N, C-alpha and C positions, 0 to 999 in steps of 0.2 A: 359591551352593554347594548341591548336592543333599545330602539326608540319606537314610538308610535305616534301617529297623527290622530287626534280626536276631533273630528269635524262633524260627522253625521249624527243627527239626532232622531229619536223615534218619531215616526209620523211625518217627518220633513223630507226624507229621502235625499235627493240631490239639491234641494233648495237650501243653500247656505247663506242666503242674503239676509235672513233674520233668524235669531236664535233664542231658545228658552234658557240656555245655560248663561248664567250671569257671573260677573266678577265685579265686586264692589270694593272701593278703597276703604281701608280701616287703618288709619295711621300709616305706618310704613309697610303695610301688607295688603294683599288681595284676598278677599274671601269669595270662594267659588262655590256655586251651587248649580246642579243640573245633571243631565244624563246624556251620554253619548252611546251610540250603538254601532255594530258591525265594525269594530275597531280591530284591525289586523295587529297581531302581537299583543293584544289586550291581555293583561294578566301576566305577561312575560317581560314586558318592557320595563326598563329602569326609569324611564321618564316619558311624559306625554306632552305633545304640543297641542294645547287645548284652545279651540275657538270659543271666545266668550263675548257676550254683549256687555261692553263696559260703559256705554252711554246710551241708555234706552230712549232718550229724548231725541236722538239724531234722526233726521229724515233725509233721505231714505235710511232705514235701519242699518244697512250694511256699513254705513260710514261711522257707526259706533261700535264696530267689532274689532277686537284685539286678540292677539295670540299670546298665550301665557304658558310658560314651562312649568309643569307640575311633576315633582318626583313621585314615583309610584308608592313609596313607603310613607308618604304624607298621611297624617291622620284624616280620616273621612273619605279616602279613596278606596272604593271596592270594585272588583272586577268579577263578572259572572259570565260563564261561557254561554254563547247564544244558542247552542244546541247542535244537532247533527246537520251537516252541510252536504250538498251534492258532490262537491269536490274540495280541492286544497285541504285535504285532511291533515297534512303535515304542518299546517299553519294554524295558530290559535286565533280565534275570532271571538271577541267579548263585548259585553255591554259594560260601560263604565258609569259609576255613580259618584258624584262629587257632593258631599254634604258638609257644608261649612269648612271647606278645605282652605287652610291658610298657607300662603306662600309669600316670600318677600316681594316687595314692589319691584325689585331688580330682576325678577323672573319674567318681566315683560319682554317679549321677543320683538325687536324692532321698535316701531313707534305706536303709541296708543292711537286707536282709531284706524290703523292701516292694515289690520289683520286680514280683511277680505282681499285686499289687493296683494298682500304677501302670499296668500294661499293661491290666488290665480297665477302668480309667478311660479310658485312651487309646482303647480299642475303642468306648466309649460315644460318643465324638466321631467316630472314623473310620468307624463304621457309617453315620453320616449322610452323610458324604462319598461313600461307595460307593453309597448309595441315590441320591444326587443324580446321580452318574455313570451309574447304571443308568437313571434317569429320562430323562436326556439322550439316552442310547443308544436307548431305546424311542421317544422323540419323533422322533429323527432317522430311524429306520427307518420309522416311521409316515408322516412327511412325504414321504419318497421314494415310498412305496407309493401314497399318496393322489394325488400328482402324476401317477404313472404311469397309474393306473386311470382318471383323468379324461381322458387323452389316447389311450390304447390302445383300439383297436376290435377286436371279435370278432363274427362273425355280423351285421355291419352295425350294431352298437351299441357305444357306449362301455362298457367293462367296468364302470364305475361305475354304469351304469344297471341292471345285473342285481341282483336283490334279495339273492342269496347274497353278492355283493361288499359290498353296503351293510351287511348284517348282520355281516360280518367287520370292516368298518371301525368299526361301532358297538361291537363287543366290544373292539377294540383301543383305541379312544378312551376307553372306560369304564375299562379297566384302567389306562391311563396317568393318568387323572384321579385315580383312587383312590390310585395310587402317589404322585402329586404331593401330595395332601392329607396322606398319612402322613409323607412326607419333610419337607414344610414344617412340619408340626406338631412333628415331632421336632427340627428345626432351631430353631424358635421357642422351644420349651421349653428347649433348650440355651442359647440366647442370653439367656434370662431367669434362667439359673443353676439351672434345675431339671433334674437328671440323672435320666433315666428309662430304664434299661436295657431295660425291656419295650418301650417305644415305639420306641427306636432299633433294637432287634432286629426288631420288626415292619416298620419302614420298610425296612430292608436286605433282609429276607426277601422281602417282597412286591415291592419295586421290582426286585430282581434277577430274580425269577421273571418279572415282567412284561417286562423287557428281552428275556429269552430267548424268551418266547412271542410277543411282538409282532414281533421280528426274524424269527422262524420264519414267522409268517403273512405278513410282507412278502415273503419269498422266494416263498411260494406264490402270492401275488397277481401277482408279476412273472413267474411261470412259469420257463421256461428262462433268461430274462434275469436272474432273481434269483440264479442260480448263477454269473453272470459278474461278474468284478471291476469291470467298467466301471460297473455300476449301484450299487455300494457296499453294498447290503443284505447281501450275504454276509459282508462284513467286520463289519457291525454284529452279525450273528449270532455270528461267531467271538469277537468281543470281549466280547459279552454274557455268555458262559458263565463267564468267570473271576470275574464279580461274585457268582456263587453260591458261590464257593470261598474267595476271600480274605476276611480279617477274620471268619472263621468260616463254615462250611458251613451248608446249610439246617438240618441236624439240630442244629448248635450254636445257631443262632438260636432254634429251637423249644425247646431246653433252657432257654435264658435266659427265654423267654416263659413257659414252664411253671413255672419256679421263682418268677417274679414272681406268677403266679396262685395257686400252691399253697403257697408258702413252703417251709420245711424240714420235710418229712414225717418222722416218727419212728415 
């Protein structure tokens, strides 16, 4: 069974500190109303972890946010495809609507009012996963470009024999290895039970940027063929870009890193 996280709301983007989706107590049930968008696995998942405002009176609002599990077949849950995307065509992305959706009170995940903090902890792990995905994407684009330049000839020489090509490959390989070290260190730390938001944000930020830059350079090395679907690198480029957006954009990762460096400035 697939699962999905329903955090993002229309018009709010990466701001999950206050929500329009509400969950209200009614006896031994929650009644949920609201809309979530850009939900990966939306429409395919068997259940959703939904961020809801359960106490609108809380100040700041994020202290009244809770996570509630909602089964996909519950009455009032509808999923609509968001439309054509630049990349990740093999993954469903949907908008979810919750209209008077009733679930048992026991479907509360963790503690009431702690949903925002639970999601931040989740991001500490999921950023590592995205960094690893970006690392694999960069490596895949690099491998295909390397194989191509070792075979393709221009002006009577292999493309790989030109110094400009060699320097491009050197830059790509260096970026990939740096991304690998950051990602592996973040994963190693997490496995040891050491949660380091600064390190996971660094890994996700750098690996995602590396995936985009390496895939872009791979297209350049293949020239016109790089633009053709037959050689795959154009797909790597399209799929790489989403990794700079999901689980927090570049600016979100930089904010996390800066907070870790500077603390709470007053």
